[in-house]
VODRENFI-614895 format. One record per atom (N, C-alpha, C, O): residue in one letter; x, y, z. Coordinates in steps of 0.1 Angstrom, whole numbers, plus 5000, padded with zeros to 4 digits. Example, Ala and Ser with C-alpha at 12.3 -4.5 7.8 and 13.67 -1.06 7.14 Angstrom:
<rs>
a513249435078/a512349555078/a513249675078/a514249675085/s512849785071/s513749895071/s512950005079/s513450115080/
</rs>
This chain:
<rs>
x944509288045/x945709208049/x946409268062/x946309388064/x947009198069/x947809228080/x949309208076/x949709098074/x950009318074/x951309318067/x952409358077/x952209458085/x953509298077/x954609348084/x955709388074/x956209298068/x956009508073/x957009558063/x958309598071/x958309688079/x959409528068/x960609548075/x961709608066/x962109548057/x962009738070/x963009808063/x963409938071/x962709978081/x964410008066/x964810128074/x963710228074/x963510298085/x963010238064/x961910348063/x962310478059/x961510578061/x963510488053/x963910628049/x963910648033/x964310748028/x963510538026/x963610548011/x962210598006/x961110568012/x962210667995/x960910697988/x960110577984/x958910577983/x960810467982/x960110337979/x959310287992/x958210247991/x960010298003/x959310268015/x958010338017/x956910288021/x958110468015/x956910548016/x955810518005/x954610518008/x956310487993/x955410447982/x954610307986/x953410307986/x955310207990/x954710087993/x953810088006/x952710038006/x954310148015/x953510158028/x952310238026/x951210198030/x952310358020/x951210438018/x950210368009/x949010388010/x950610297999/x949710217990/x948910107998/x947710087997/x949710038006/x949009928015/x948009988024/x946909928026/x948410108030/x947410168040/x946210218032/x945110208037/x946410278020/x945310328012/x944410208007/x943310228003/x944910088007/x944209978004/x943409908015/x942909798014/x943509978027/x942809938039/x943409818045/x942809728052/x944709808043/x945509698050/x946009748063/x946209868065/x946209658073/x946809678085/x948409668083/x948909568079/x949109768086/x950509778083/x951409798094/x951209898101/x952309718097/x953309728108/x954709748101/x955209658095/x955209868104/x956509908098/x957509878109/x957409928120/x958509798106/x959609758116/x960909808110/x961309768099/x961509898118/x962809968114/x963909958125/x963609968137/x965009928121/x966209928130/x967110058127/x968310058130/x966510158122/x967210278117/x966810398126/x965710438127/x967810458132/x967610578140/x966810688134/x966010758140/x967210718120/x966710828113/x965210808110/x964510908108/x964710688110/x963310668108/x962410728119/x961310768116/x962910738130/x962010788142/x961610928139/x960410958141/x962411018133/x962111148130/x961611188116/x961411298113/x961511078109/x961111098094/x959711158093/x958811108099/x959511268085/x958311338085/x957111248080/x956011258084/x957411148071/x956311058066/x955710978078/x954510978079/x956610918087/x956010838098/x955510928109/x954510888115/x956111048111/x955511138121/x954111178117/x953211188126/x953811188104/x952511228099/x951611108100/x950311138101/x952110988099/x951110868099/x950810818113/x949910748115/x951710858123/x951510808136/x950110848141/x949710968140/x949410748147/x948010778152/x947110748142/x945910758144/x947510718129/x946510688119/x946010538121/x946710448126/x944810518118/x944210378120/x945010278111/x945310308100/x945210168116/x945910058108/x947410068106/x948009988099/x948010178111/x949510198109/x950110188123/x949810258133/x951110088124/x951810068136/x953410078133/x953910018124/x954110158141/x955510198138/x956310128150/x956110158161/x957210048146/x958109968156/x959610008152/x960109958142/x960210088160/x961510128157/x962510088168/x962310118179/x963510028164/x964609988174/x965910028168/x966509958160/x966510148171/x967610208165/x968910128168/x969710168176/x969110018162/x970409938165/x971409958153/x972509908153/x971010038143/x971910058131/x973210128134/x974110108126/x973410198145/x974610258148/x975610168156/x976810208158/x975210048159/x976009968167/x977209898160/x978209868165/x976909858146/x977709778139/x978809848131/x978809848119/x979809888138/x980909968131/x982109888128/x983009928122/x982109758132/x983209668130/x982509518127/x981309508127/x983309428125/x982809278123/x982109228134/x981009168133/x982609248146/x981909198158/x980609268160/x979609208163/x980609398159/x979409478160/x978409448150/x977209448153/x978809418138/x977809378127/x977209248131/x976009228128/x978009158137/x977409018141/x976409048151/x975308988151/x976709128162/x975809148173/x974509218167/x973409178171/x974609308158/x973409368152/x972609268145/x971409268146/x973309168137/x972509068130/x971708978140/x970508948139/x972408938151/x971708848161/x970608938168/x969508898169/x970909058172/x969909138179/x968709158170/x967509138174/x968909208158/x967809238149/x966909128146/x965709138146/x967608998144/x966908878141/x965908848153/x964708818151/x966408848165/x965708828177/x964508918178/x963308878178/x964809048177/x963809158177/x962709128168/x961509138171/x963009108155/x962009078144/x961308948147/x960008948145/x962008838152/x961208728156/x960208748166/x959108688166/x960508828177/x959608858188/x958408938183/x957308918187/x958809028174/x957609118168/x956709028159/x955409038160/x957208958150/x956308888141/x955508778149/x954308738146/x956108718161/x955508628169/x954308698176/x953208638178/x954408818179/x953308898185/x952308948175/x951108928178/x952808998164/x951809058154/x951108958146/x950008978143/x951808838143/x951308738134/x950708788121/x949608768118/x951608858113/x951108918100/x950808798090/x951408688091/x949908838082/x949608738071/x950708728061/x950808628054/x951508828060/x952708818052/x953808918057/x953409028062/x955008878057/x956108948061/x956908988049/x957408908041/x957109128048/x957809178035/x959109238041/x959109328050/x960309178036/x961609218040/x962309288028/x962309238017/x962909398031/x963509478020/x965009498023/x965509538033/x965709478012/x967309468012/x967709338017/x967509308029/x968109258008/x968509118010/x969509098021/x969409008030/x970609198021/x971709168030/x971409208045/x972209178053/x970309278047/x969909318061/x968609258065/x968509148071/x967509318062/x966309278066/x965909148060/x965109078065/x966309118048/x966108988042/x966708878050/x966108778052/x968008898055/x968608798063/x967908788077/x967708678082/x967508898083/x966908888096/x965608808094/x965308718102/x964908828084/x963608758081/x963808618078/x963108528083/x964908588071/x965208448068/x965608368081/x965208258082/x966208428090/x966608358102/x965408338111/x965408248120/x964308418110/x963108398118/x962308278114/x961608218121/x962508238100/x961808118095/x960308148094/x959508058093/x959908278093/x958508308092/x958008298079/x958708328069/x956708238077/x956108228064/x954808278064/x954108278074/x954208328053/x954908358040/x955808478041/x955408578048/x956908488034/x957808598034/x958008638020/x958308558011/x957908768017/x958308818004/x959508908006/x959608988015/x960508897998/x961808967999/x961909067987/x961609027975/x962209187990/x962309287980/x963809327978/x964509367987/x964309297966/x965709337962/x965909477960/x965109537953/x966909537966/x967109687965/x968109727955/x968309847952/x968809637949/x969809667938/x971209617942/x971609507938/x972009707950/x973309657953/x973309527961/x974309457960/x972309497968/x972309377976/x972509247968/x972909147973/x972209257955/x972509147945/x973409187934/x974109097929/x973509307931/x974409347921/x975909367925/x976809337918/x976109407937/x977509437942/x977909357954/x979109307954/x977009347964/x977609287976/x978009137975/x978909087982/x977309057966/x977708917964/x979108897959/x979708797960/x979609017952/x981009007947/x982109027957/x983209007954/x981709067970/x982609107980/x983408967984/x984608967985/x982708857986/x983308737991/x982208627989/x981008647987/x982708497989/x981908387988/x980908378000/x979808317998/x981308428012/x980508428024/x979308508021/x978108468024/x979508628016/x978408728014/x977408668004/x976208688004/x978008607994/x977208547983/x976308437988/x975108427985/x976808347997/x976008248003/x975008308012/x973908248014/x975308408019/x974308468028/x973108528019/x972008508023/x973408598008/x972408648000/x971608547994/x970308557993/x972208437989/x971508317984/x970608257994/x969508217990/x971008248006/x970208188017/x969008268020/x967908218021/x969108408020/x968008498022/x966908488011/x965708478013/x967508477999/x966608477987/x965808347986/x964608347984/x966608237989/x965908097989/x964908078000/x964007997999/x965108158011/x964108148023/x962908218019/x961808198026/x962808308010/x961608378007/x960708297998/x961208207992/x959308327999/x958408257991/x958408327977/x958108257967/x958608457977/x958608527964/x959708647966/x959908687977/x960308687955/x961208787955/x960908887945/x960808857933/x960709017949/x960409127940/x961709187935/x962609217942/x961709207922/x962909287915/x962309387906/x961209367901/x963109497904/x962509617896/x963009627882/x962409707874/x963909547878/x964409577864/x965209437860/x965409347868/x965509437847/x966109317841/x967409277847/x967709157849/x968309377849/x969709337853/x969609287868/x970409207871/x968809337876/x968609287890/x968009147889/x968409067897/x967109127880/x966408997879/x967508887875/x967508777881/x968408927866/x969408827862/x970408807873/x970908687875/x970708907881/x971608877892/x971008787903/x971608697908/x969708817906/x969008737916/x968708597911/x968708497919/x968608577898/x968308437892/x969508357893/x969408237894/x970708417895/x971908337897/x972008287911/x972808197914/x971108327920/x971308297934/x970008227939/x970108187951/x968908217932/x967708157936/x966908117925/x967108157913/x965908017927/x965107977915/x964308087909/x963708167916/x964308087895/x963708197888/x962108207891/x961608317892/x961508097892/x960008107895/x959608197906/x958508247907/x960508217916/x960308297928/x960308447924/x959708527931/x960808477913/x961108617909/x959908687902/x959308637893/x959608797908/x958508877902/x959009017898/x959409087907/x959009047886/x959609177881/x958509267877/x957609237870/x958609397883/x957809507879/x958609637882/x959309637892/x958409747874/x959209867878/x958609927890/x957409947891/x959509967899/x959110047910/x958810187906/x959710267906/x957610217901/x957410307891/x957110457898/x957410477910/x956610537890/x956510677894/x955110727894/x954310677885/x954610817902/x953310877903/x953210987891/x953811097892/x952610947879/x952511027868/x951711157871/x951911257864/x950811157880/x950111267884/x950911377893/x950811497892/x951711307901/x952611397910/x953611457903/x953911577904/x954311377894/x955511427886/x955011437872/x954711337865/x955011557867/x954511587853/x955211707847/x955811787854/x955111717834/x955711827827/x955011967832/x953811967832/x955612057836/x955012177841/x956012297839/x957112287835/x955412407840/x956212537838/x957312547849/x957112497860/x958312627846/x959312647857/x958712717869/x957912817868/x959212667880/x958812717893/x959612847896/x960712837902/x959112967892/x959813077894/x960013117909/x961013187912/x959113077917/x959213107932/x960513037938/x961313107944/x960612907935/x961712827940/x963012877934/x964012887941/x963012917921/x964212967915/x964613097921/x965813117924/x963713187925/x964013307932/x964613277946/x965613337950/x964013177953/x964513137966/x965913087966/x966713107975/x966213027954/x967512967952/x968613067947/x969813047947/x968013187943/x968813287937/x969313267924/x970313317920/x968513187916/x968813147903/x967713167893/x967113077887/x967313297891/x966113327884/x966313307869/x965313277862/x967513317863/x967613317849/x968713207845/x969013197833/x969313137854/x970413047852/x969912927847/x968812887852/x970512847837/x970212707835/x970712627846/x971812637851/x969812537851/x970112457864/x970212317860/x969412257852/x971212247866/x971412097865/x971212047879/x971812097889/x970411947880/x970111887893/x970611737894/x970511657885/x971211707905/x971511567909/x971011527922/x971411587932/x970111427923/x969511397936/x969911267942/x969211217951/x971111217937/x971611097943/x972211117957/x972811217959/x972011017966/x972711027979/x974211027977/x974710977967/x974911077988/x976311097987/x977010977992/x977510978004/x976910867984/x977610737987/x978410707975/x978110747964/x979510617978/x980510597967/x979810537955/x980310557944/x978710447956/x978210387945/x977510477935/x977210447923/x977210607941/x976510697932/x977410797925/x977010877916/x978710797929/x979810867922/x979511007919/x979711057908/x978911077929/x978611217926/x979811307923/x979711417917/x980911257927/x982211327924/x982411347909/x983011447905/x981911257901/x982011257886/x981411387881/x982011447872/x980311427887/x979611547882/x980411667887/x980611767880/x980911667899/x981711777904/x982911797896/x983311907892/x983611687893/x984811697883/x984511757870/x985311817863/x983311737865/x982811777852/x982511937852/x982512007842/x982111987864/x981612117864/x982712227858/x982312317851/x983912217862/x984912317855/x984912317841/x985012427835/x984712197835/x984712187820/x983512247814/x983512307803/x982312227822/x981012277817/x981012437817/x980512497808/x981412497828/x981412637830/x982312717821/x982112837818/x983312647816/x984112717806/x983212747794/x983412847787/x982212657790/x981512677778/x980212737781/x979612797773/x979612707793/x978312757797/x978412817811/x978012767821/x979012937811/x979412997824/x978213037833/x978313057845/x977113037827/x975913077835/x975212957842/x974212977850/x975712837839/x975112707845/x975412707859/x976412747864/x974312647866/x974512627880/x974012487884/x973212427877/x974412437896/x974212297899/x973612277913/x974112337923/x972612187914/x972012167927/x972312027931/x972011937923/x972711997943/x973011857947/x972111837960/x972211907970/x971111747959/x970311717970/x970911597977/x971911537972/x970311557989/x970811447996/x972011458004/x972611568004/x972511358011/x973711368019/x974111218020/x973511128015/x975311198028/x975811068030/x977211068035/x977711178039/x977910958034/x979210938039/x980311018031/x981411038035/x979911068019/x980911128010/x980611288010/x981311358003/x979611328018/x979311478016/x980511568019/x980711658011/x981211538030/x982311628033/x983311618023/x983911728019/x983611508017/x984611488006/x984211577993/x985011637987/x982911567990/x982411627979/x982511777981/x982811847971/x982211827993/x982311977995/x983812027993/x984112127988/x984711937999/x986111977997/x986611987983/x987412067979/x986111877975/x986411867961/x985911987953/x986612037944/x984712037956/x984212157950/x985012277953/x985312357945/x985512287965/x986312397970/x987612397963/x988212497958/x988212277962/x989512257956/x989512297941/x990412347936/x988412257935/x988312287920/x987812437918/x987812477906/x987512517928/x987212647926/x985812667921/x985612767914/x984812577923/x983612597917/x982512607928/x981312587925/x982912637940/x981912637951/x980812737949/x979712727954/x981012847941/x979912947938/x979012897927/x977912957924/x979312777921/x978512727911/x977512607916/x976612567909/x977812567927/x977212447933/x976412477946/x977012547954/x975312437948/x974512447961/x974312297965/x973712217958/x974712267978/x974412157985/x973212177993/x973212238004/x972112117989/x970812137996/x970512048007/x969612078014/x971211938008/x970911848018/x969611758015/x969211758003/x969011708025/x967811618023/x966511708020/x966211808027/x965911678009/x964711748005/x963511638007/x963611518003/x962411688013/x961211608014/x960711568001/x960711647991/x960211448000/x959811397986/x958611477982/x958411487970/x957811547990/x956611617986/x957111747979/x956311807971/x958311797981/x958911907975/x959611887962/x959911977954/x959911747958/x960611717947/x960011757933/x960811797924/x958711757931/x958111797919/x958411947916/x958611987904/x958512037926/x958812177924/x960312187920/x960612277912/x961212107927/x962612117922/x962812067908/x963512137901/x962211957904/x962311917890/x961812027880/x962312047869/x960612097885/x960012187876/x960912317875/x960812387865/x961812327884/x962712447884/x964012427877/x964812517876/x964312307873/x965612267868/x965412247852/x964412227847/x966612237846/x966712227832/x967212087827/x966912037816/x968012027836/x968611897832/x968811807845/x969211867856/x968611687843/x968811597855/x970111507852/x970311467840/x970911477862/x972111397861/x972211287871/x971911317883/x972511167867/x972811067876/x974210987871/x974210917861/x975211007879/x976510947875/x976810817882/x977910777883/x975710747887/x975810617894/x976710517888/x976810507876/x977310437896/x978210327891/x977410187890/x977710097883/x976310187898/x975410067898/x974010107902/x973810197911/x973010047896/x971710087901/x970709977895/x971009907885/x969509967901/x968409907895/x967610007888/x968210087881/x966310017890/x965510117885/x965510237895/x964910227906/x966110347891/x966310457899/x965010537900/x964510587890/x964510557912/x963210627914/x963410777909/x962610837903/x964610827913/x964910977908/x964910987893/x964411087887/x965410887886/x965510897871/x964110897866/x963810987858/x963210807871/x961810797866/x961110927870/x960310977862/x961410987881/x960611117885/x961111227876/x960311307872/x962411227872/x962911337864/x962311317850/x962011417843/x962211197845/x961711167831/x960211207831/x959711267821/x959511177842/x958011207843/x957911347842/x956911397837/x958811427848/x958711567849/x959111637836/x959011757834/x959511557825/x959811607813/x961211677812/x961411767804/x962111627821/x963411687820/x964311597811/x964111477810/x965111667803/x966211587797/x967111517807/x967611587816/x967511397806/x968311327816/x969611277809/x969711227798/x970611297818/x972011267814/x972511167824/x972811207836/x972711037821/x972910937831/x974010847826/x974310827814/x974710787836/x975710687833/x975210567825/x974010517826/x976010507816/x975510397808/x975810267815/x976610187812/x974910247825/x974910127833/x973510047830/x972510107827/x973509917832/x972309847828/x971009897833/x970009917825/x970909927846/x969709987852/x969210107845/x968010117843/x970010207841/x969710317834/x969310287819/x968410347814/x970110207813/x969910177799/x968610107796/x968210097784/x968010047806/x966609987804/x965510097801/x964510067795/x965910227806/x964910327804/x965410437795/x964610497789/x966710457793/x967210567784/x967910517772/x968910447772/x967410567760/x968010537748/x968810657744/x968210767742/x970010647742/x970910757739/x970510837727/x970310777716/x970210967728/x969811047717/x968411057714/x968011137707/x967610967721/x966110967718/x965511027731/x964811127729/x965610977743/x964911027754/x965911057766/x965511067777/x967211067762/x968211107772/x969611087766/x969711037755/x970611117774/x971911097769/x972711007778/x972511017791/x973510917774/x974310827782/x975710857781/x976210897770/x976510837792/x977910857792/x978610747799/x978010687808/x979810707796/x980510607804/x980610637818/x981010747821/x980310547827/x980410557842/x981910607845/x982910557839/x981910707853/x983110767859/x983910857850/x985010907853/x983310877837/x984010967827/x983411097828/x982411127823/x984111187836/x983611327838/x983711407825/x983011497823/x984711377817/x984811457804/x983711427795/x983211527790/x983311307794/x982111267785/x980811327792/x980011377785/x980811317805/x979611377811/x979511537808/x978411587806/x980611597809/x980711737806/x980211767792/x979311857790/x980711697782/x980311707769/x978711687766/x978011757759/x978211587773/x976711567772/x975911687778/x974911727772/x976411737790/x975711847796/x975811987788/x974812067787/x977011997783/x977112117774/x976212107762/x975612207759/x976111997756/x975211977744/x973812007747/x973112077740/x973311957759/x971911977763/x971612127767/x970612177763/x972612187774/x972512327779/x972512417768/x971812517768/x973312397757/x973312487746/x972212467736/x971812557730/x971812347734/x970812317724/x969412307730/x969012197734/x968612407730/x967312407737/x966312297729/x965412237735/x966512297716/x965612207709/x965912057712/x964911977713/x967112027714/x967511887719/x966911867732/x966311767734/x967111957741/x966611947755/x965111917755/x964611827762/x964311997747/x962911977746/x962511837741/x961611767747/x963211797730/x963011677725/x963211557734/x962411467736/x964411567740/x964711457750/x963711457762/x963311347766/x963311567767/x962311567778/x960911517774/x960311447782/x960511547762/x959211507757/x959211347756/x958311287761/x960311297750/x960411157748/x960611077762/x960210967764/x961211147771/x961411087784/x960111067791/x959810957797/x959211167791/x957911157796/x957111047790/x956510967797/x957211047776/x956510937769/x956910797774/x956110707777/x958210777776/x958710647780/x958210607793/x957910497794/x958110697804/x957610647816/x956010637816/x955410557824/x955410707807/x954010687806/x953710547801/x952710487805/x954510497792/x954310367786/x954810257796/x954110157797/x956010277802/x956510157810/x956610177825/x957110087832/x956110277830/x956310307845/x955110367852/x955310457861/x954010317848/x952710367855/x952610307869/x952610187870/x952610387878/x952610357893/x951410257896/x951610157902/x950310287891/x949110217894/x949210067890/x948709977897/x949710057878/x949909917872/x950809837880/x950609727884/x952009907884/x953009837892/x952509787905/x952809677909/x951909877913/x951309847926/x950309747926/x950209667935/x949509747916/x948509637913/x949109497913/x948609407919/x950209487906/x951009357905/x951609327919/x951509217924/x952109427926/x952609407939/x951609347949/x951809247956/x950409407949/x949409367959/x948709237955/x948409157963/x948609217942/x948009087936/x948908967940/x948408857944/x950308987939/x951208887944/x951108857958/x951208747962/x950908957966/x950808937981/x949608867984/x949608777993/x948508897978/x947308837981/x947308687977/x946808597985/x947808657966/x948008517961/x948908447970/x948608327973/x950008497976/x950908437984/x950108407997/x950208288002/x949308488003/x948608458015/x947608358013/x947408278022/x946908358001/x945908247997/x946608107997/x946108008002/x947808107991/x948507967990/x948907928004/x948807808007/x949308018012/x949807978025/x948607928034/x948807848043/x947407998031/x946207958040/x945707818036/x945007758044/x946107758024/x945707628021/x946707528026/x946407408026/x947907578032/x948907488036/x948507468052/x947607518057/x949307378058/x949207358072/x949407478080/x950107568075/x948907498091/x949007618099/x950507638103/x951007748104/x951207528105/x952607538108/x953407598096/x954207688098/x953207538084/x953807588072/x953507738070/x954407818066/x952207778073/x951807918069/x952508018079/x952408138076/x953007978090/x953608078099/x955108048102/x955908138101/x955307928106/x956707898110/x957207778103/x956507678101/x958507788099/x959207668094/x960107608104/x960707508101/
</rs>
């Protein structure tokens, strides 16, 4: 297949889908309007590889106000239209409905598959009727819409015909992420050879509510003073999170590690004792599945995306979103009770083995694309490329 994959290119899911298509001997054109993609290790490694073509136009820094965002929308649509006109892919894949989904919809290129990213149907349509109509337009312009969990499917179904929706978990590599012994080398590098470690890998954006964890830390260290906390990632709230940690007097208990390459994440999970996600909204979280596959006990907010994977008390613990007191109680219980931690971690691994096998999910993904191309090839040449 000749595939055009349009997205920022900085998500672990981007790497997963692109690498899979390349390993399937497909020709892959990655189109990104994100500055950060240019220096991303994944794409630097793939440049020069046969069948991989990288097209990056860093326009994402231009839209800081309403007029700027409109300019970005118009510019990116034109750029994408020119690219697909030149590439003539057999299928155009657009990721995140409110950005690349809209750009792709305005090009009228067919066949087009749209990948819902979560907040683009769960949160953004709630902002205004205009945004809701824009999301509905993008979804209805697609020939097929990929979703990763039931709550995202329900949200998308309210905006486009259900037959377009294909649901499968954006799963985890069970060979890469697995139960393993603690990585003593990494622990030594972190200066935490004997401390129980809690890790949170969510990006520092308001939707992920990392401040809930930071607010819980003073309560946790009163009862488990040896506990330490690792925060990976970065984002628009990083500075505020650091200030909050300083204000609460817990700076010595928290390490802000910044962005960690995905290839290093198995070692980080192996070095930690508990995984936390305080997110306010989510589809299927890749980090959650990675932690569960690594055999970690997980403590996550009780939102629909998490509750599709975590059963409280069986393979993880749930707490009400934004409730730092409840989060602290859950973490204290897991850190104090080693038997509970082992049981939760074992059941977490079993849950993803049953429901989140990467090979099965990617087979569904590719099978759908092949079927979409075959259906288009039987249509008129005009329908198969441009509407």
